[in-house]
C-alpha positions as CSV (number, residue, x, y, z in Angstrom):
1,M,2.0,-35.9,-95.8
2,S,1.3,-39.6,-96.1
3,E,-1.1,-41.6,-93.9
4,N,-0.3,-45.0,-92.4
5,P,-3.5,-46.8,-91.3
6,S,-1.6,-49.0,-88.9
7,D,-0.3,-46.1,-87.0
8,V,-2.2,-44.2,-84.3
9,P,-3.0,-40.8,-85.7
10,D,-0.4,-38.3,-84.5
11,T,-1.9,-35.2,-83.0
12,S,1.2,-34.0,-81.2
13,F,1.7,-31.2,-83.7
14,V,-1.4,-29.4,-82.4
15,P,-0.2,-27.9,-79.1
16,E,-3.4,-26.0,-78.5
17,L,-5.2,-29.3,-77.7
18,D,-4.9,-30.8,-74.3
19,A,-4.2,-34.5,-73.8
20,R,-7.9,-35.4,-73.4
21,Q,-8.8,-33.6,-76.7
22,R,-6.0,-35.3,-78.5
23,A,-7.1,-38.8,-77.2
24,M,-10.7,-38.2,-78.4
25,L,-9.5,-37.2,-81.9
26,A,-7.2,-40.2,-82.0
27,E,-10.1,-42.6,-81.1
28,M,-12.1,-41.0,-83.9
29,G,-9.2,-41.4,-86.4
30,V,-9.2,-37.7,-87.2
31,R,-5.9,-36.0,-88.0
32,V,-5.9,-32.3,-87.3
33,W,-3.8,-30.4,-89.8
34,S,-1.9,-27.3,-88.7
35,A,-1.6,-24.1,-90.6
36,P,1.0,-24.0,-93.4
37,T,4.6,-23.5,-92.2
38,S,5.0,-20.6,-94.8
39,M,2.5,-18.5,-92.8
40,P,4.1,-15.4,-91.4
41,A,5.3,-15.7,-87.8
42,A,3.0,-12.9,-86.7
43,E,-0.1,-15.0,-87.6
44,P,-1.2,-17.4,-84.9
45,E,-1.6,-21.1,-85.7
46,A,-5.0,-22.4,-86.8
47,Q,-7.2,-23.7,-84.0
48,V,-10.0,-26.3,-84.1
49,Q,-13.2,-24.3,-83.6
50,T,-16.8,-25.3,-83.7
51,P,-18.5,-23.8,-86.7
52,V,-20.7,-20.9,-85.7
53,R,-23.9,-20.3,-87.6
54,P,-23.9,-16.8,-88.9
55,Q,-26.6,-14.6,-87.4
56,A,-28.6,-12.1,-89.2
57,P,-27.5,-8.6,-88.4
58,A,-29.6,-6.8,-85.8
59,A,-32.0,-4.3,-87.1
60,P,-30.9,-0.8,-86.4
61,V,-32.7,0.7,-83.4
62,A,-34.4,4.0,-84.2
63,A,-33.7,6.8,-81.9
64,P,-36.7,7.7,-79.7
65,A,-38.6,10.7,-80.9
66,P,-38.2,13.7,-78.7
67,V,-40.9,14.2,-76.0
68,P,-42.7,17.5,-76.1
69,A,-42.3,19.7,-73.1
70,A,-46.0,19.7,-72.4
71,A,-46.0,15.9,-72.3
72,R,-43.1,15.9,-69.8
73,A,-44.9,18.3,-67.6
74,A,-48.1,16.2,-67.6
75,P,-47.2,12.4,-67.7
76,T,-49.7,10.0,-69.0
77,P,-51.6,8.4,-66.1
78,P,-51.2,4.7,-65.5
79,A,-53.8,2.2,-66.3
80,E,-56.9,2.3,-64.2
81,R,-56.7,0.4,-60.9
82,N,-58.4,0.5,-57.5
83,P,-56.3,2.9,-55.5
84,V,-56.4,2.7,-51.7
85,Q,-58.1,5.9,-50.5
86,T,-58.1,7.4,-47.0
87,P,-61.8,7.7,-45.9
88,T,-62.8,11.3,-45.3
89,R,-65.5,12.6,-43.1
90,P,-68.5,13.7,-45.2
91,A,-69.1,17.4,-45.2
92,T,-72.1,18.9,-43.5
93,T,-74.7,19.9,-46.0
94,S,-78.1,21.6,-45.8
95,A,-79.7,18.3,-46.7
96,S,-78.1,16.5,-43.7
97,L,-79.2,19.3,-41.4
98,A,-82.8,18.9,-42.7
99,A,-83.1,15.8,-40.5
100,L,-84.7,17.9,-37.8
101,P,-88.4,17.3,-37.3
102,P,-90.8,19.5,-39.3
103,G,-92.7,22.2,-37.6
104,L,-90.1,22.6,-34.8
105,A,-90.6,26.3,-34.6
106,E,-94.3,25.9,-33.6
107,M,-93.8,23.0,-31.1
108,D,-95.0,23.3,-27.5
109,W,-93.1,21.8,-24.5
110,P,-94.4,18.2,-24.8
111,A,-93.8,18.0,-28.6
112,L,-90.4,19.6,-28.3
113,G,-89.4,17.3,-25.5
114,E,-90.5,14.3,-27.5
115,A,-88.6,15.5,-30.6
116,V,-85.4,15.9,-28.6
117,A,-85.8,12.4,-27.0
118,N,-86.2,10.8,-30.4
119,C,-83.8,13.0,-32.4
120,Q,-81.4,11.2,-34.7
121,A,-80.1,14.2,-36.6
122,C,-76.4,13.4,-35.8
123,G,-74.2,10.6,-34.6
124,L,-74.5,11.5,-30.9
125,C,-77.8,9.6,-30.8
126,E,-75.9,6.3,-31.3
127,G,-74.0,6.5,-28.0
128,R,-76.4,8.3,-25.7
129,K,-78.3,6.6,-22.9
130,Q,-80.9,9.3,-23.1
131,S,-81.1,12.9,-24.3
132,V,-80.8,15.8,-21.8
133,F,-83.6,18.2,-22.5
134,G,-83.7,20.7,-19.7
135,V,-84.9,21.3,-16.1
136,G,-86.5,24.1,-14.1
137,S,-89.3,26.6,-14.4
138,T,-90.5,27.0,-18.0
139,Q,-91.6,30.6,-17.2
140,A,-88.5,31.7,-15.3
141,D,-86.8,35.1,-15.7
142,W,-83.4,33.4,-15.6
143,M,-82.2,30.9,-18.2
144,V,-78.8,29.1,-17.9
145,V,-77.3,27.6,-21.0
146,G,-74.4,25.2,-20.7
147,E,-72.3,23.3,-23.3
148,A,-73.1,19.5,-23.5
149,P,-74.1,16.7,-21.2
150,G,-71.5,14.7,-19.4
151,E,-71.5,11.2,-18.1
152,H,-73.8,11.9,-15.0
153,E,-76.1,14.0,-17.1
154,D,-76.4,11.2,-19.7
155,Q,-77.3,8.8,-17.0
156,Q,-79.9,11.0,-15.2
157,G,-81.3,12.9,-18.1
158,E,-80.8,16.3,-16.3
159,P,-78.3,19.0,-17.1
160,F,-75.7,20.2,-14.6
161,V,-75.5,17.3,-12.1
162,G,-72.5,15.9,-10.3
163,V,-69.8,18.2,-8.8
164,S,-70.2,20.9,-11.5
165,G,-73.9,20.9,-10.9
166,Q,-73.5,21.3,-7.2
167,L,-71.2,24.4,-7.8
168,L,-73.8,25.9,-10.2
169,D,-76.6,25.3,-7.6
170,N,-74.5,27.1,-4.9
171,M,-73.9,30.0,-7.3
172,L,-77.6,30.3,-8.1
173,R,-78.6,30.1,-4.4
174,A,-76.3,33.0,-3.7
175,L,-78.6,35.0,-5.9
176,G,-81.8,33.6,-4.4
177,L,-82.4,31.2,-7.3
178,D,-83.2,27.4,-7.3
179,R,-83.8,25.0,-10.2
180,Q,-86.7,23.5,-8.2
181,A,-88.4,26.8,-7.6
182,S,-90.9,28.8,-9.7
183,G,-91.8,32.4,-10.1
184,A,-89.1,35.0,-9.4
185,S,-86.9,32.4,-7.7
186,G,-87.1,30.0,-10.6
187,V,-84.5,29.3,-13.3
188,Y,-84.5,27.2,-16.4
189,I,-81.4,25.2,-17.2
190,T,-80.4,23.5,-20.5
191,N,-77.5,22.8,-22.7
192,A,-76.5,23.9,-26.3
193,V,-76.1,20.1,-27.2
194,K,-78.7,17.7,-25.9
195,C,-76.7,14.4,-26.1
196,R,-73.5,13.5,-24.6
197,P,-70.4,13.5,-26.9
198,P,-68.4,10.2,-26.6
199,G,-65.8,10.4,-23.8
200,N,-67.0,13.9,-22.9
201,R,-65.1,15.3,-25.8
202,N,-66.0,18.8,-27.1
203,P,-69.1,19.0,-29.3
204,L,-68.4,19.3,-33.0
205,P,-69.6,22.3,-35.0
206,D,-72.2,20.2,-36.9
207,E,-73.5,18.8,-33.7
208,L,-73.9,22.3,-32.3
209,A,-75.7,23.3,-35.5
210,R,-78.2,20.5,-35.3
211,C,-79.2,21.3,-31.7
212,Q,-79.3,25.0,-32.3
213,S,-82.9,24.9,-33.4
214,Y,-84.0,23.1,-30.2
215,L,-82.3,25.7,-28.1
216,A,-83.8,28.5,-30.1
217,R,-87.3,27.1,-29.5
218,Q,-86.6,26.6,-25.8
219,I,-85.7,30.3,-25.5
220,Q,-88.9,31.3,-27.4
221,L,-91.0,29.2,-25.0
222,V,-89.4,30.4,-21.8
223,Q,-89.1,34.0,-22.8
224,P,-86.4,34.7,-20.2
225,K,-85.4,38.2,-19.1
226,V,-81.7,37.3,-19.0
227,I,-79.6,34.4,-20.3
228,L,-76.4,33.2,-18.6
229,A,-74.2,31.5,-21.2
230,M,-71.7,29.2,-19.4
231,G,-68.8,27.9,-21.3
232,R,-67.2,28.4,-24.7
233,F,-69.6,26.3,-26.8
234,A,-72.7,27.9,-25.2
235,V,-71.3,31.3,-26.1
236,Q,-70.5,30.2,-29.7
237,T,-73.9,28.9,-30.2
238,L,-75.8,31.9,-28.8
239,L,-73.5,34.7,-30.0
240,K,-72.2,33.2,-33.2
241,T,-68.6,34.1,-32.4
242,T,-65.3,32.4,-31.7
243,E,-64.0,35.2,-29.4
244,P,-62.7,33.8,-26.1
245,I,-64.8,34.2,-23.0
246,G,-62.2,36.6,-21.5
247,R,-62.9,39.1,-24.2
248,L,-66.7,38.7,-24.0
249,R,-67.4,38.8,-20.3
250,G,-68.1,42.0,-18.4
251,Q,-70.6,43.3,-21.0
252,V,-74.2,42.6,-22.0
253,H,-74.9,41.0,-25.3
254,R,-78.3,40.3,-26.9
255,V,-79.9,37.4,-28.7
256,E,-83.3,38.1,-30.2
257,G,-83.6,41.1,-27.9
258,V,-82.8,39.0,-24.7
259,P,-79.8,40.2,-22.7
260,V,-77.0,37.6,-22.6
261,V,-74.2,37.6,-20.0
262,V,-71.1,35.4,-20.6
263,T,-69.2,33.5,-17.9
264,Y,-67.1,30.4,-17.3
265,H,-68.5,26.9,-17.1
266,P,-68.6,25.4,-13.6
267,A,-66.3,22.5,-14.7
268,Y,-63.7,25.1,-15.7
269,L,-64.1,26.8,-12.3
270,L,-63.4,23.6,-10.5
271,R,-60.1,23.3,-12.4
272,T,-59.3,27.0,-12.0
273,P,-60.8,28.2,-8.7
274,T,-59.0,31.5,-8.9
275,D,-61.5,32.5,-11.6
276,K,-64.5,32.0,-9.3
277,A,-64.4,35.7,-8.4
278,K,-64.8,36.6,-12.0
279,A,-67.7,34.2,-12.4
280,W,-69.4,35.8,-9.4
281,A,-68.9,39.2,-10.9
282,D,-70.6,37.9,-14.1
283,L,-73.6,36.7,-12.1
284,C,-73.9,40.0,-10.4
285,L,-73.9,41.7,-13.8
286,A,-76.7,39.4,-14.9
287,A,-78.7,40.2,-11.8
288,E,-78.2,43.9,-12.3
289,T,-79.2,43.7,-15.9
290,L,-82.4,41.9,-14.9
291,Q,-83.3,44.6,-12.3
292,N,-82.7,47.4,-14.8
């Protein structure tokens, strides 16, 4: 095929190019040759393509080595980081319980009262207004042990005050006893826990354990002839049992040789007045035990 410089290059024989592509090639003076006419019909016509730089063949990827069964069962831990952990309450240990003052088992009344007032053996000391030690005759035949101080006790520093204290006083007066009296009519009243739990919640086992030595020394100093344990936590502290009061009442237990009679707490009796008759029967059992 001849070329005539005076003519505009003819690109009409390249049907694959659109009008814009043909105009650009004509401006550049480039004639695009088509494939030879002798090419079999089955073969497509040649197209103008941008040369593609050959790429190096990709390296064959090695198949991963099989993972042993033991490794699948125990995956490799991730890199060390600072995980967020839920704070847990520290367990009670013998070292933490050793915060009680030394020589407690030999303390007299003034020293014991001062030790309780300044006690910081558990967290209850942080929220108390004052500790609640005890009240009544320190040489009484009767000893009443309750559970823990409430709001009124925390304010006045005396166990069993308020409505529940009034009920206890009426029960004791029916037996000829009075917290203000001495001698045969006297009674000593205290609690298993000496500080008020927040919100009047139940005392925790470690709080009961820390106060147990104070209560044991009070019993040694009073030397009562009968102990009236009022409420679940007083019973648990004295008798070292989790049996319900309903199974323990009606019989005489002993702590260090001292008879112990179990009954309901006055606060419970205010909520369940139908059980007042049972509590009265328990007081009569204590009185009969004292006489015998």
